C-alpha positions as semicolon CSV with decimal commas, in nm:
position;residue;x (nm);y (nm);z (nm)
1;M;-10,974;3,009;-4,113
2;K;-11,032;2,696;-4,302
3;K;-11,389;2,597;-4,355
4;V;-11,478;2,304;-4,132
5;E;-11,772;2,085;-4,262
6;Q;-11,974;1,908;-3,965
7;L;-12,013;1,563;-4,064
8;N;-12,298;1,385;-3,822
9;S;-12,331;1,032;-3,975
10;M;-12,117;0,753;-4,144
11;N;-12,270;0,785;-4,461
12;M;-12,166;1,191;-4,448
13;I;-11,827;1,074;-4,326
14;E;-11,801;0,832;-4,589
15;D;-11,894;1,047;-4,880
16;F;-11,696;1,337;-4,756
17;V;-11,394;1,120;-4,762
18;K;-11,497;0,981;-5,136
19;N;-11,575;1,290;-5,259
20;H;-11,274;1,491;-5,189
21;E;-10,937;1,400;-5,308
22;L;-10,769;1,552;-5,013
23;S;-10,988;1,528;-4,700
24;F;-10,904;1,576;-4,339
25;L;-11,108;1,394;-4,060
26;Y;-11,115;1,590;-3,721
27;V;-11,273;1,371;-3,428
28;S;-11,308;1,506;-3,111
29;R;-11,552;1,484;-2,834
30;Q;-11,732;1,805;-2,648
31;D;-11,599;1,741;-2,289
32;C;-11,230;1,734;-2,440
33;G;-11,020;2,051;-2,350
34;V;-10,742;1,935;-2,586
35;C;-10,966;1,907;-2,874
36;H;-11,109;2,233;-2,818
37;A;-10,731;2,387;-2,826
38;V;-10,618;2,181;-3,118
39;L;-10,940;2,260;-3,374
40;P;-10,874;2,623;-3,414
41;K;-10,476;2,551;-3,484
42;L;-10,555;2,292;-3,696
43;R;-10,786;2,534;-3,936
44;E;-10,504;2,784;-3,919
45;L;-10,261;2,512;-4,059
46;L;-10,496;2,398;-4,322
47;D;-10,528;2,729;-4,455
48;K;-10,211;2,696;-4,603
49;F;-10,333;2,375;-4,809
50;P;-10,629;2,525;-4,978
51;L;-10,689;2,178;-5,171
52;I;-10,744;1,993;-4,848
53;H;-11,097;1,969;-4,719
54;L;-11,189;1,974;-4,307
55;G;-11,451;1,784;-4,170
56;H;-11,550;1,759;-3,813
57;V;-11,712;1,463;-3,659
58;N;-11,814;1,456;-3,284
59;A;-11,738;1,115;-3,128
60;Y;-12,032;1,100;-2,921
61;D;-12,286;1,184;-3,227
62;V;-12,117;0,924;-3,451
63;E;-11,963;0,639;-3,216
64;E;-11,931;0,413;-3,494
65;V;-11,648;0,617;-3,650
66;A;-11,401;0,493;-3,359
67;A;-11,442;0,140;-3,494
68;K;-11,463;0,208;-3,830
69;Y;-11,139;0,428;-3,810
70;S;-10,982;0,260;-3,501
71;I;-10,965;0,558;-3,297
72;L;-10,858;0,495;-2,950
73;T;-10,819;0,872;-2,818
74;V;-10,933;1,178;-2,939
75;P;-10,888;1,433;-3,080
76;A;-10,777;1,239;-3,372
77;L;-10,658;1,397;-3,697
78;L;-10,666;1,182;-4,018
79;L;-10,559;1,302;-4,366
80;F;-10,697;1,080;-4,672
81;V;-10,565;1,103;-5,005
82;D;-10,821;0,941;-5,259
83;G;-11,006;0,764;-4,969
84;K;-10,676;0,601;-4,867
85;E;-10,563;0,720;-4,494
86;F;-10,207;0,879;-4,531
87;L;-10,158;1,022;-4,218
88;R;-10,253;1,009;-3,874
89;A;-10,207;1,206;-3,558
90;A;-10,393;1,179;-3,216
91;R;-10,437;1,340;-2,839
92;F;-10,115;1,575;-2,818
93;V;-10,061;1,684;-3,160
94;H;-9,713;1,852;-3,257
95;F;-9,803;2,103;-3,525
96;D;-9,455;2,148;-3,648
97;E;-9,407;1,796;-3,760
98;L;-9,763;1,776;-3,863
99;E;-9,728;2,071;-4,085
100;N;-9,414;1,885;-4,223
101;Q;-9,591;1,592;-4,279
102;I;-9,881;1,740;-4,476
103;E;-9,635;1,952;-4,679
104;K;-9,460;1,644;-4,783
105;I;-9,779;1,435;-4,888
106;Y;-9,961;1,795;-5,027
107;R;-9,633;1,814;-5,276
108;M;-9,631;1,460;-5,385
109;Y;-10,017;1,503;-5,464
110;N;-9,964;1,823;-5,665
């Protein structure tokens, strides 16, 4: 399963996005049942894309993340390419559709 880097501050989040050409932020909360179900599926999906780095943010620990990235609900999944947001999914994630979108971006990037 894809390794997850825990991001505990806005500085860590910004550095993570800046320092990886392909970065994926997963924003969740502890009390979110959907969040707990989505993360393992996301890690499994991202195994197919070795160049994408996965970072996890607990929205309770880093409250500013919601304002910075206009996150209105969790889980929020954001894919960045060279620091720019290219893909966003939230709440109920359709993994087939998400995989197709990531694949297109990944192919364009490579």
